[in-house]
Each structure stands twice: as C-alpha cells, then as structure tokens.
C-alpha positions as CSV (number, residue, x, y, z in Angstrom):
1,M,-83.6,54.5,-38.2
2,Q,-80.0,54.9,-38.0
3,D,-77.7,52.0,-37.6
4,E,-75.8,52.3,-34.5
5,S,-73.1,50.0,-35.8
6,H,-71.7,52.8,-38.0
7,V,-71.8,55.3,-35.2
8,I,-67.9,56.4,-34.7
9,L,-67.5,57.2,-31.0
10,D,-64.5,59.5,-29.9
11,P,-63.2,58.2,-26.6
12,Q,-62.3,61.6,-25.8
13,L,-65.6,63.0,-26.8
14,N,-67.2,60.3,-24.6
15,Q,-65.5,61.4,-21.1
16,R,-68.0,63.7,-19.5
17,S,-66.8,66.6,-17.1
18,P,-68.5,66.8,-13.5
19,S,-71.4,69.3,-13.3
20,P,-70.4,72.5,-11.8
21,P,-72.6,71.9,-8.5
22,I,-70.6,69.0,-7.7
23,A,-67.3,70.8,-7.9
24,L,-68.3,73.6,-5.6
25,S,-69.5,71.0,-2.8
26,L,-66.1,69.3,-3.2
27,V,-64.1,72.6,-2.6
28,A,-66.2,73.8,0.6
29,I,-65.6,70.6,2.2
30,C,-62.0,70.7,1.9
31,L,-62.2,74.1,3.4
32,A,-64.3,73.1,6.2
33,S,-62.0,70.1,7.1
34,G,-59.1,72.7,7.1
35,I,-60.5,75.3,9.2
36,S,-61.8,72.9,11.5
37,A,-58.2,71.4,11.9
38,L,-56.7,74.5,12.6
39,A,-59.4,75.2,15.1
40,G,-58.8,72.0,16.7
41,L,-55.0,72.8,17.1
42,A,-55.6,76.3,18.5
43,V,-58.1,74.6,21.2
44,G,-55.5,71.9,22.0
45,Y,-52.6,74.3,22.8
46,V,-54.7,76.3,25.0
47,V,-56.4,73.5,27.0
48,L,-53.7,70.9,26.9
49,P,-50.6,71.5,29.1
50,H,-47.3,72.9,27.1
51,A,-43.8,74.2,28.2
52,P,-44.3,78.2,28.0
53,T,-42.0,80.4,26.0
54,R,-39.6,82.2,28.8
55,S,-37.2,85.2,28.1
56,S,-34.9,86.8,30.3
57,L,-36.1,89.7,28.8
58,A,-39.7,89.8,29.5
59,P,-41.4,91.7,32.5
60,D,-43.2,89.1,34.0
61,L,-40.0,86.9,34.8
62,A,-40.7,87.3,38.5
63,A,-43.5,84.6,37.7
64,G,-40.9,81.8,36.8
65,I,-39.0,83.0,40.1
66,D,-42.6,82.6,42.0
67,Q,-42.8,78.8,40.6
68,I,-39.4,78.1,42.2
69,F,-39.9,79.5,45.5
70,G,-43.5,79.7,45.8
71,G,-46.1,82.0,47.3
72,D,-46.3,85.7,45.9
73,A,-43.7,86.8,43.3
74,K,-43.5,90.1,44.8
75,N,-42.0,88.7,48.3
76,A,-39.4,86.7,46.0
77,S,-36.9,89.2,47.1
78,K,-37.5,88.5,50.7
79,K,-36.9,84.7,50.4
80,L,-33.8,85.3,48.3
81,N,-32.2,88.0,50.8
82,V,-32.2,85.4,53.6
83,F,-29.3,87.2,55.4
84,R,-31.1,90.5,55.6
85,P,-33.1,89.9,58.5
86,V,-30.1,88.5,60.6
87,T,-27.9,91.3,59.7
88,A,-30.6,93.9,60.6
89,M,-30.9,92.1,64.0
90,G,-27.2,91.4,64.6
91,A,-26.2,94.8,63.8
92,Q,-27.9,96.5,66.4
93,A,-26.6,94.4,69.2
94,T,-23.0,94.7,68.0
95,V,-20.8,97.6,68.7
96,N,-17.5,99.4,67.6
97,I,-15.0,99.5,70.4
98,G,-12.3,102.3,70.1
99,I,-8.9,101.6,71.8
100,A,-6.7,104.4,73.3
101,F,-3.5,102.9,74.7
102,N,-1.5,104.2,77.6
103,G,1.6,104.9,75.4
104,A,4.1,103.1,77.2
105,G,7.1,102.4,75.2
106,A,5.2,103.5,71.9
107,S,7.4,106.7,71.2
108,A,9.9,104.6,69.0
109,G,8.6,103.3,65.4
110,F,5.7,105.6,64.7
111,F,6.9,108.6,63.4
112,N,8.3,109.9,67.1
113,K,4.8,110.5,68.3
114,K,4.1,110.0,72.0
115,Q,0.8,107.9,71.9
116,P,0.4,104.8,69.6
117,P,-2.7,105.2,67.3
118,P,-6.2,104.3,68.5
119,A,-7.1,100.7,67.7
120,E,-10.5,99.3,67.1
121,A,-12.3,96.2,68.0
122,S,-16.0,94.7,68.5
123,G,-18.0,93.8,71.3
124,L,-21.9,92.4,71.7
125,I,-24.2,93.8,74.0
126,V,-25.3,90.8,76.0
127,R,-27.7,93.0,78.8
128,S,-30.0,95.9,78.0
129,D,-28.6,97.6,80.7
130,G,-25.1,98.4,79.1
131,Y,-23.1,95.0,79.7
132,I,-21.0,93.9,76.7
133,V,-18.7,91.2,76.1
134,T,-15.5,91.1,74.0
135,N,-12.2,89.7,74.1
136,A,-9.7,89.7,77.1
137,H,-6.7,90.8,74.6
138,V,-8.9,93.9,73.3
139,V,-8.9,95.5,76.9
140,K,-5.6,94.3,78.2
141,E,-3.4,97.3,77.3
142,A,-6.2,99.9,76.8
143,A,-6.4,103.2,78.9
144,K,-9.5,104.3,77.2
145,L,-12.7,102.5,75.7
146,T,-15.4,104.4,73.6
147,V,-18.0,102.3,72.4
148,T,-20.3,103.3,69.3
149,L,-23.4,101.8,68.9
150,A,-25.4,101.1,65.4
151,N,-27.2,104.3,66.0
152,K,-23.7,106.1,66.0
153,K,-23.9,107.0,69.9
154,N,-20.8,107.0,71.6
155,Y,-20.1,106.1,75.3
156,I,-17.1,105.8,77.4
157,A,-16.7,102.1,78.8
158,K,-15.4,100.9,81.9
159,V,-13.9,97.3,82.4
160,I,-15.9,95.0,84.7
161,A,-14.0,91.8,84.8
162,V,-11.4,90.1,82.4
163,D,-11.1,86.4,82.1
164,P,-7.7,85.5,80.4
165,Y,-8.2,81.6,80.8
166,S,-10.8,82.3,77.9
167,D,-9.7,85.4,76.6
168,L,-13.1,87.1,77.4
169,A,-13.8,90.5,79.2
170,V,-17.1,92.3,80.3
171,I,-17.5,96.1,79.7
172,K,-20.3,98.5,80.7
173,I,-21.7,101.7,79.4
174,D,-24.1,103.8,81.1
175,A,-27.2,102.9,78.5
176,R,-30.6,101.4,78.9
177,D,-33.1,99.6,76.9
178,L,-30.3,98.2,74.3
179,P,-31.0,95.5,71.7
180,V,-29.8,91.8,72.6
181,L,-29.8,88.6,70.7
182,P,-30.6,85.1,71.9
183,F,-27.7,82.6,72.2
184,A,-28.0,79.3,70.5
185,E,-27.3,76.0,72.3
186,Q,-23.8,74.9,71.7
187,D,-24.7,71.4,70.6
188,T,-27.0,72.7,68.0
189,V,-24.0,74.0,65.8
190,R,-22.4,71.7,63.3
191,P,-20.3,72.1,60.4
192,G,-21.6,72.8,57.1
193,D,-24.0,75.4,58.9
194,W,-24.2,79.2,58.0
195,A,-21.8,81.4,59.5
196,I,-22.4,85.4,59.8
197,A,-19.8,87.4,61.5
198,I,-20.4,91.3,62.5
199,G,-17.8,93.2,63.5
200,S,-15.4,96.1,62.6
201,P,-12.6,95.2,60.4
202,M,-10.1,97.5,59.6
203,G,-11.9,100.2,61.1
204,F,-15.1,99.7,58.9
205,D,-17.7,99.3,61.6
206,H,-20.8,96.8,61.3
207,T,-19.0,95.1,58.4
208,V,-21.1,91.7,57.5
209,T,-19.1,88.4,56.4
210,T,-20.5,85.0,55.5
211,G,-19.2,81.7,55.6
212,I,-20.1,78.2,57.0
213,I,-19.1,76.2,60.0
214,S,-15.8,74.5,59.1
215,S,-15.4,72.5,62.3
216,I,-15.9,72.4,65.9
217,D,-13.9,71.6,69.0
218,R,-10.8,73.0,67.6
219,S,-8.1,73.3,70.0
220,L,-5.2,75.7,69.2
221,A,-1.7,75.8,70.6
222,D,-1.7,79.6,70.0
223,F,-4.3,79.6,73.0
224,N,-2.5,77.5,74.8
225,N,-5.3,74.8,74.1
226,R,-7.5,76.0,76.9
227,V,-10.8,76.7,75.1
228,E,-12.2,74.4,72.4
229,L,-13.1,76.9,69.7
230,I,-15.4,77.0,66.3
231,Q,-13.8,76.9,63.2
232,H,-15.6,79.0,60.3
233,S,-15.1,80.6,57.0
234,A,-16.6,84.0,57.2
235,P,-13.8,86.3,56.7
236,L,-12.0,88.2,59.4
237,N,-9.7,90.9,59.9
238,M,-8.0,93.0,62.6
239,G,-11.0,94.6,64.4
240,N,-13.7,91.7,64.2
241,S,-12.1,90.5,67.7
242,G,-15.1,90.5,70.0
243,G,-18.0,90.9,67.5
244,P,-20.6,88.0,67.4
245,L,-20.9,84.9,65.1
246,L,-24.7,84.4,64.5
247,D,-26.4,81.4,62.7
248,I,-28.8,82.0,59.8
249,Q,-31.7,82.6,62.2
250,G,-30.0,85.3,64.0
251,R,-28.6,83.5,67.1
252,V,-25.4,84.1,68.6
253,I,-23.3,80.8,68.2
254,G,-20.0,82.4,69.1
255,L,-17.9,85.4,69.9
256,N,-15.1,85.8,67.3
257,T,-11.6,85.6,68.9
258,A,-8.8,84.8,66.3
259,M,-7.9,84.1,62.5
260,R,-4.7,82.1,61.0
261,A,-2.5,84.7,59.9
262,G,-2.2,84.7,56.1
263,S,-5.0,82.3,55.8
264,N,-8.3,83.2,53.6
265,G,-11.3,82.2,55.4
266,I,-10.1,80.3,58.7
267,G,-11.4,82.0,61.5
268,F,-12.1,80.9,65.0
269,A,-15.0,81.7,67.8
270,T,-15.4,81.3,71.3
271,P,-18.7,78.9,71.6
272,S,-21.8,80.4,72.7
273,Q,-22.0,78.4,76.0
274,V,-18.5,79.3,76.7
275,V,-19.1,82.7,76.6
276,A,-22.6,82.6,78.3
277,D,-21.1,80.8,81.2
278,V,-18.2,83.3,81.7
279,V,-20.1,86.5,81.2
280,R,-22.3,85.4,83.7
281,K,-19.7,84.5,86.6
282,L,-17.8,87.8,85.6
283,I,-20.8,89.8,86.0
284,A,-22.0,88.3,89.5
285,D,-18.5,87.5,91.0
286,G,-15.6,89.5,89.0
287,R,-13.7,86.2,88.2
288,V,-14.0,82.6,87.2
289,S,-12.7,80.1,89.4
290,R,-11.2,77.2,87.5
291,P,-9.2,73.9,88.8
292,Y,-5.4,74.4,88.1
293,L,-2.6,71.9,87.7
294,G,0.3,74.1,87.7
295,I,2.1,72.5,84.9
296,Y,2.7,73.4,81.0
297,M,2.3,70.2,79.0
298,I,3.2,69.5,75.4
299,D,1.8,66.7,72.9
300,V,4.3,64.5,71.8
301,D,3.9,62.6,68.4
302,P,6.3,61.7,65.6
303,E,3.6,62.3,62.9
304,R,2.2,65.6,64.3
305,G,4.2,67.5,62.0
306,R,1.8,66.3,58.9
307,S,-1.5,67.5,60.5
308,L,-2.5,70.0,62.8
309,T,-5.4,68.2,64.0
310,L,-5.6,64.7,62.9
311,P,-2.8,62.5,64.8
312,S,-3.4,58.9,63.8
313,H,-1.3,57.8,66.5
314,P,-1.1,57.7,69.9
315,V,0.1,60.8,71.6
316,A,2.2,61.4,74.6
317,V,1.4,64.5,77.1
318,K,5.2,65.2,78.5
319,V,5.2,67.6,81.2
320,E,7.7,70.8,80.1
321,R,7.3,72.9,82.8
322,V,6.4,72.7,86.4
323,A,5.2,76.1,88.2
324,T,6.8,77.1,91.1
325,D,4.9,76.2,94.6
326,G,1.6,75.4,92.2
327,P,-0.3,72.1,92.8
328,G,1.8,69.9,90.5
329,D,5.0,71.0,92.0
330,K,3.5,70.5,95.7
331,A,2.3,66.8,94.3
332,G,5.7,65.8,93.1
333,I,5.5,66.3,89.3
334,L,8.9,66.9,87.6
335,V,9.7,68.2,83.9
336,N,9.6,65.5,81.5
337,D,7.1,63.1,83.2
338,T,4.4,61.9,81.0
339,I,0.8,61.8,82.1
340,A,-0.7,58.4,81.4
341,F,-4.0,58.7,83.3
342,I,-6.2,60.7,85.3
343,D,-8.5,59.1,87.9
344,G,-8.2,55.8,86.2
345,K,-8.9,57.5,82.3
346,P,-6.1,57.0,80.1
347,I,-4.6,60.4,79.0
348,V,-3.3,60.8,75.1
349,S,-3.4,64.7,74.6
350,S,-3.3,67.7,76.4
351,L,-6.8,68.2,75.6
352,D,-7.6,65.0,77.5
353,V,-5.9,66.3,80.7
354,R,-8.3,69.9,80.5
355,R,-11.3,67.8,79.8
356,S,-10.9,65.4,82.7
357,I,-10.2,68.2,85.1
358,R,-12.8,70.7,83.5
359,D,-15.6,69.7,85.7
360,R,-13.8,69.9,89.1
361,Q,-13.6,72.4,91.8
362,P,-10.3,74.0,93.2
363,G,-9.8,71.9,96.2
364,D,-10.7,68.5,94.5
365,V,-7.8,65.7,94.7
366,I,-7.3,63.8,91.8
367,T,-5.0,60.6,91.1
368,I,-2.5,61.5,88.2
369,G,-0.5,58.3,86.7
370,L,2.6,59.4,85.5
371,I,5.4,57.7,83.7
372,R,9.1,58.3,84.8
373,N,12.1,57.0,83.4
374,G,10.4,54.1,82.4
375,Q,8.5,53.5,85.2
376,K,4.9,54.0,86.2
377,I,3.9,56.0,89.5
378,E,0.9,57.6,91.1
379,L,0.6,60.9,93.0
380,K,-2.1,62.7,94.5
381,L,-2.7,66.3,93.4
382,T,-5.1,68.5,95.1
383,L,-6.3,71.2,92.4
384,G,-5.4,74.8,92.7
385,D,-7.6,77.8,91.7
386,F,-6.6,79.5,88.2
387,A,-7.9,82.8,89.0
388,S,-5.4,83.0,92.2
389,V,-2.3,82.9,89.5
390,Q,-3.3,85.5,87.0
C-alpha cells in the first residue's frame, strides 16, 4: 500500500482544464446572445418611431413637402403657387388701353413731331357686353382709345361717361361674352391682406405684382381728398392706372389710381364699392349726382408737417376759396372762415366735412357753424349738384 503522506502534489498539475464539450457550449451561447441582440435592435428600429434621414438631394423630397402641406405630394406645387389661379382669372378681365392724343401743343419737346407718342393704361371689364372701367385721367386728353384683350384682340373704344370727382370713367367696346370678376365687399378689406395688381406698367401688358394692403381710408391732398383710397404695397408704374387690385380669392377690391412719386411700394386704389356705385350710375344715367358746397378747404395744424396721416392735435378747417355763385357763396361763407360744425356735429378736418354731406342729396339744406373773427355764427346752406359744375 502506498503511503499517501509521502505523495508530493504539484499545484499546477492539480488544476484541471474543462472538457471540450463544455467550452463549445459557452461559445455557442455567447454567439446566440449577440445575434439576438442585433436582431432586437433591427426590429426596434423598424417598429419603433424614429427620425428619418432626409437629404435635399433625395428624389423623394416631395414626401417632406407633402407632410407640411398635407394631401397628395403631386399637388404640392398647386398649393405653393397660390397666386397662379388668381392671376389667370384676373388677366382675362384686365385690358390694355392704348391712348392716342390729339396733339394739341405737342410739337415742342418731342423731336418736333406733330403728335406725342401713344400712351398706355389699363382697364377692367365690368360687363360681358363690352363695358370697361378705367381712370378718368386716362381718357381725359385722348383722341383715340384702343383696347387689347388678353387674347390679343384689338377694339376701338368709345367713352360712355366720366366722373372726375372719383377719377373714374366708363368706356365700351363692341364685344360679347367677355369675362368679368366679382367685386369684394369693401368692409372685408383689412391691412395685412394680400393685394394683387394687374396692369400694363411701362407698356408691359398684363403684368402681375403683389403686396399687401398697407392701410385703408387714405385721404390724399393730391386728389383733393375727395375719395378715401386703399393704400397697398404692390408695385405700380405708369400704365397701371385703371387696372384691378385683387384679393387672394380673385375678387376686385379696388381700381389702381395713383402711386407716390419716388416711392417704392406706395400705391393707391379706389375701393371696390366706390367703383361699383359710380360705374352703375355712369352706365345708367351718364353722370353721378353729388352734393356740392362750392368751397375750397384747407386743414390747419401746426404739427401737420411731422406726419401725413397722423395729426394728434385738433385740426381746424379753414375756407381757402369760395366758388362764385356757388352754394357757399350764396349762403354767405367767406374766405378765412373756420368750419366748426355741420348739423351739430363737430368738424376737425376737411374729411369730416365730406363725410357729413356724403349721404345728402343736391337741394338738401344743412346748418353750418362758422368761426369768423373770433365770433361763432350759423348759416343755412342749400347743397348744389357737383355734376353741374364739372
């Protein structure tokens, strides 16, 4: 029997290595776990929401536009080009007006030619049977008017009636089935709305410019403050006169009338309601009857020079001139009288005067309060007819 007490044990020899089957099992388990983890990540990437990678060079970028605007990506261009349908409708109802002058006094200053060069302006078809509205100053000196439609057909136009008070005129061509546009209600127009002008600036017919409504109820001394205008930022040039100003729905909100000389984006349009009322009366009666005071007024304000439209202090309305044998002259109004009230309503601007009689009729009698040499007086004034003195 061997004595185990004499057996020498080697520590290294005493450690035993695992058997081959067990080692292979551990490797297989590790590989399986790794594959499962990768598979889980892949499934999670597909199933769980995540931000996609986008590129401006990707051919399916329209899908991103579709997410912004909704609907079919193929129609995204239609949603982006919101002015296109308005322009298409507006251009069909807008005309170019060629103006040939009578040449009176035109030989000097134009290379000694007997006739001045033809001018151009714009107009808006208001009835399908050939009635067109434009500005009165467009037709004032014209010897011949040539109207060109969007389809390039030309017509000779005749003047039906003119209203210098509102600077509007109606002309007519011998045509039928012409396109017309709806008129917007004047009280729906607000600052910040889109403004789309169509006309023939510098001879480039059916040119479209866009801007926004900058202000409403503008009163311009250059137009004798007769009509309160829409101010907008759609660029205008010579030739835009008489062309329409449209909203984003293609409705007429005004007729372009003037621009501020030397400005960029300060244009004015006669409101749609004024245009509609004047056109109806000109076509039906050939004239527009308006109450007439027969006086020329000026707003007096020491602070007026700092702003064209924002006088913050009371404004006195002084009579600058009185028309001979006019209603004011017959009532006893004198130069330098200050208008204090009309029919009991305080007057602080010439615009107040016009508004106070706007809804009156020729022949109506008003009570006008004046300050003359520091004294208050009252006079009775019978309104005249402005059409009779034009």
